[in-house]
N, C-alpha and C positions, 0 to 999 in steps of 0.2 A: 505492498501498499503505499502510494507516496504522498504528497500535499496535494495535490490537484487530484486526488481520488479522495481520500478523505473528507467528509463532510455530513453534517445532521442526520441524513439519513444513512448512514456508517454503522448506527448506534443500535444495539438490540438492546432487547425490553431492560436487560437487566444491567447495561452499561452507564453509568452515571457521566461519566469524565471520559475521554479517548483524546490523545494527542499524541503528535509525531514533529516534534521541533527539532532544529539546528540554530547554537550559539556560538562564535566563536568568542574567546577570551584567551587573554595570556599566558594563563597556566595550563587553560588544554581546550578544547575542543568541546561542547556539549550535542550530541545525539541522540535522541531517547523519542524511543516510543511508547506509550504505553495505558494501557487503560483499567479503568480500576469501575468493580460493580457498583450499581447501586446498593448502600447499605449495608457495609462491607470497611473493615477499617484495615488499607493496608499500609505494612509498615514500611520503610523506605531506611534502610541501614547501608553505610558504606563508614570509610576514614574520614578524618578530619580534611575537610578538601578538595574529596571528591565527587561534589556539584548538586548534593540533597539540599539544602537552602536555598541555591540558586534557582535547581526547579521549581519548589516550592515559589520563588520570586516571580519566576513567569510567568507560572499558574496564576497569581495572584494578582497578575498587572504589574507588580513594582518591576520588574522587567520585561522588554519587546525579546523575541527570537528574531535569529535574522530570517529564515524561513523556518515552515512549518502551520499548522494548523492546534487549534485549542477548542474540542467542544463541551461542553458542558451543560448535559440533560437536554440533548439533541438542539441546543443555538451555540454558533459560534461568537466565540470569545476571545479571541485572539488578539483583536484590536482595541475591545470595549478599554475602557478607565476603572479602575479598582472597585470606585464605584458603584459598577453597573454590572459587574458580576456575579454578586450574589455568593463572595466568597468569604468565608472565615478564617486567622488566620489569628495563631496563639505563639507570641516570638518566645525566645528562649527566658528571655529577661521579662518577659509579660507586657511591659510597653503599657503598665497602669498611668493612669493621668494624676500624677500625685494630689493638685488642685483639689480632684474632684473625691466625693465619698464613692463610697461601697454601690450603692444606689445610683449616683450620678456617672459612674465609668459601666454600668451594666446599662442603663438607660440611656449612652450616647449614640449608639446606632442607632435604636428607634429615632431618635430625633432627625437622624441625617435622614432618616426614610419618609420626615415631617408625618410622622402617625398619630391618630388624634389623641391627646392629651387621654381622656379615657383606657380607650387601647393598650396604650403605653404603662399606665398603673398598673392595670392588669396584669399585660404581660411580665412587668417586673414580680410582681408581687409573688408570680409562677415559676419565674426563676431564682426568687430568695427563697421559696420553698424548696423546689427542686434541689437545690447547693448547701443548703443548712444555712443559710445566708441572714434569715430575718433579723437575730438580735445586731448584727453587721450592718444595718443598711446604710446607717450615718455616721460610721467611724471613718476615718482617715484612713487611703492605702498605707501612711509609713507605720501605721498601730498593728496594720496584720500580721501573719506569720506567715511562713512560705509556702506553707498547705493552702491557706485562709485566701492570698493571692492568684495563686493558683486556678482556686473556685471563682473566686470572680475574674479571670481573665479567660475561662473556658464560657463561664456565664454571658459575659460581655459578645464574644465571638456568636455565641449562638442564639441570645437576641434576638437578629435581624433574620431569623429561620433560613439560614444559609443553604446553597443546595452542595456546599462543598465545607470542609473545615479541614483547614490545614494546621498541623500541627509541628512546630519545630523547639523538636527538643526541649517539649514541655517540664519536664522533668529533672531536665539536667543537673539544676542548682540545687535538688532537695537532698535530705541524706537515705541512706539506702532503705531503711523500712517507711519510710514516707515515700518514695517511690513505690514501691510496693505495693502500699494501703491503696495511691491514687491511680496506679494502673487498672485495679481492680473494680477501683468506683468508676473510673472509663469506661472499661469495660459493661458494669453492670449500666450507662448511662445509655452508651450507645446500644443496647441490645431494648432498653425502655423508649429512647426514641427513635432510633431507624433509621439514626442521620450517618449521611458518606462522609470518609476522612482520611486522610491521609496522615500516617505518623513519621515522622523524622526522628533518628535515632540513631549514634555511635554504639551503643551497645545491644551488644548479640542478643543478651538474655532478655532484652528491653523487646527486642523484636518478633524472637521465637515465641513471647507469652502469650502473646494476642490469639495466636493459634488460627490466624488465619492467615492470607497471601500475603506475598512479602516480595520485596527488590530489593538486588544486591548491586551499590552502584562502584565502580571504579572509572578514577580520572572521564567523568561526564559522560561515564557511556552505562548502562543499565545490563547487567552482564546474563541477570539470571532473574528468573520471576518463580513463581510458585507456590505452592503450600509452606507453611513454615516445613513442616515434617521434609518434605520431596525435598525441597532444596538444603536441608542438611543433611538427611539421607543420601542424597545423589549430588554433590555438585556440580556443577559443570564445568569448575577450573581450579587448579590448585591455591587460585587466590580464593576463592570462594569458598574453599575446604577448609585455609587456613584462617579466614576472617571470622567466618559462621562457625565458631567454637574452634577447639584445639583440634588438630589434626597432624599428624608423620606422615612426612613426605619423603619417602625411601626410595634412593636411587634404585632401580631393576633391569635386568633385559628380558624379553619373551622369547624364548627358541619354540621352531614347530617339534614336534617329535611324530612318534608315530599314534595318530589322532587324536596326540594331547598337546594342548602348550605348557611351557615350562617354561617358569615365572623362577629367574635365577636373582636373587639378595646379594649386593654384593658384601663377601665376608659370610653368608648366610644361609648357606645353601640353596638349596632347587625344591621350589616345591610345582603341582602340575593339576592344570584347570583342563576341562573337556574344549577340543578348538572351536573358536568364535571366528564370523567372517571378519568383524568389528575388533580383532583382534591381531592383529599381523605379527610376524615378528618386528624386533627394535626396540628402543632403548625408551623407556616409561619412566613415572614416576607411581608409586605404589604409596596410598592414604590410606592407613586405619584410622578411626577414630581410639584416643586412649582409653575410652571409657571399655571398649570393646576387646581389651589386652586384658590376656585372665594369665596369675602365674599358676607354674605346673606343667608336665608333658603331654597333655591329653589329646588335645588337637593335633592333630597334625601338619599346619602351618604351625610353626614358632621359629625363635631367636633365643637365643641367652648371651645373655651380659654382666657387664658388674653395675650395680647399685651407685652413682654418683651423688644424686640427691633425694632425700626421702624429705619429704613435709606432710605431718599432719593435719587435716582439713576438717577434724570434726565427724563426718559421714565417710571417712576414708581415709587413702593416704594417695599424694603424689610422688611418680618416682619419675625422675631419669637414668636411664639404662644406655651404657653404653657398650652396642653389641659390630659387628662387621660394620653393616650399614650405617652408621651415624648414630646418635643419640633418639632412644623413641622415651618417650612422655609415657604414662599408662597412669589409672588410673585405678586401684585395688580398694576393695574392702576392708574394714577394721579388723579382721579374723586374722591377715597377715601382719599382724601388731608386732611379731617377733625377728621381723627383718631389718638389715640394720644397712647404712652406707655401707660399701665395699664388698658385700655380700653377690655370691654369683647367681642370677636369677635367668628362670626359663619364663618366657611368656607366649602365650600360642593365642591363636585367633582364628576366627573361620575364613576362610576365602568368601562367602558369601556378603560379610560387610565390607570387601575391601573395593575401592576403587583405583583403576587404573588410567594414568593421564601421559598420553604421550609426549614425548620431550621434543619440542620445537628450537625452531634460535633464538630464541627468547626466554629458553627457559621451559617451555609445556604450558602452556594457554591453549592446546586443544582440550577440544569436549573429553571428559572423563569418559571409562571406558567400563559400564558395571560387569564382574564375571557372571558366569552363567549359573540360575540356581540351581540346576539338576541335582537332583539327591545322588549319594554318593560321591560327591566329592573329599 
């Protein structure tokens, strides 16, 4: 689909936002095609400087794309000013008006819409009750806690009933327990009201926690989208694998045998897989998640090495093990509490839980290859 083909008619009944845009910046060239479904929270995750906030600014109308089109609820908004887009935006620092009270902040967008006073007062009362802010209506912003400011910012953004809510790392300035609580509150609120939102974060746990669809950005491009489980379990590139959670990426080679493919890890032996058309002989990176490694020689695929670091995490231990292929990280259960740094350990893994990335000249950014899940591996 190109920018000349994308129109309001391209939206299906389930799509609230559809865009395909390009814009050049000194740091990178943004090139994004994205569809967000009606009534979902779409998480957008990526490292600092990858273009997440820039994409929100383009959707909100605070910046203009060089090329492309943005369609919201069947209407093209590419060249509309921000006030006419019906898009709500919650900034990382909340951007509340310090000279206005809680009620004044929430009511601001309603006044901009020239809503009659009776309807404005009714909507304000609804939002104060919805966000449990009734007792704070006349309080000045500087006298609010971080969580209270966040609720005011959300109420202000939702007051004009936007078609799309943009959330730019809204919980990043809050402590861990408060972030968790507000995430749960946001999920419940979205389930109750059914609004559509894009939630930007650089924290992997936060992106996964909403449980819906997410997109991973790198250098101005959306490199993978899917459900949280799909993207975590089947990363498209080594970058996605390493950014969304922890991943061991081990150099290996694939050789063709008699009806089998041999995967040879540097210094750690050879393992066999059924032959696959999308697994030609060559050099690869083998990805295995730390939580998918288990101590002991029970599993057929295993590596042996020396424990270099051992950290107690409460729920278990995090190990770094030096083996022939490099350093492998593993998360293991508390029952292995007798292990010590310097001990030799064997770590086994199920071949159905690995991914193989072809190595390119840029050190492998090609698509991952899931291994065959046939029984008997």
